[in-house]
C-alpha positions in Angstrom: -52.6 -42.0 -12.6 -50.5 -42.4 -9.5 -50.1 -40.0 -6.7 -46.9 -39.6 -5.0 -46.9 -38.7 -1.3 -45.8 -35.1 -0.7 -43.8 -34.2 2.3 -45.7 -32.0 4.7 -44.1 -28.7 5.2 -42.4 -28.2 8.6 -44.3 -26.2 11.1 -43.2 -22.7 11.6 -42.1 -22.4 15.2 -41.1 -19.6 17.6 -39.6 -19.2 21.0 -39.9 -16.1 23.1 -37.5 -15.6 25.9 -38.7 -13.1 28.5 -36.3 -11.1 30.7 -37.1 -8.3 33.0 -40.2 -6.8 34.5 -43.9 -7.8 34.4 -44.5 -5.6 31.4 -42.0 -7.6 29.4 -44.1 -10.7 30.3 -47.2 -9.0 29.1 -45.5 -8.0 25.8 -44.2 -11.6 25.3 -47.7 -13.0 25.8 -49.1 -10.5 23.3 -46.4 -11.4 20.8 -47.0 -15.1 21.3 -50.7 -14.6 20.6 -49.9 -12.7 17.4 -47.5 -15.4 16.2 -50.0 -18.2 17.0 -52.7 -16.4 15.1 -50.4 -16.2 12.1 -49.9 -20.0 12.2 -46.7 -20.4 14.2 -46.3 -23.1 16.9 -44.5 -22.5 20.2 -41.2 -24.4 20.1 -40.2 -26.6 23.0 -37.3 -24.8 24.8 -35.6 -28.0 25.7 -35.6 -29.1 22.0 -34.2 -25.8 20.9 -31.3 -25.9 23.3 
């Protein structure tokens, strides 16, 4: 019985762009924490551009 290599699924990524006041920064950090807890990986902003 041979095993064929399976492609690893691509990582789920996210990018949060924060604009505005310090509360927006807080909200962005909170959202980032939730996404990372759900298995997402922060995307490189330079790679996304």
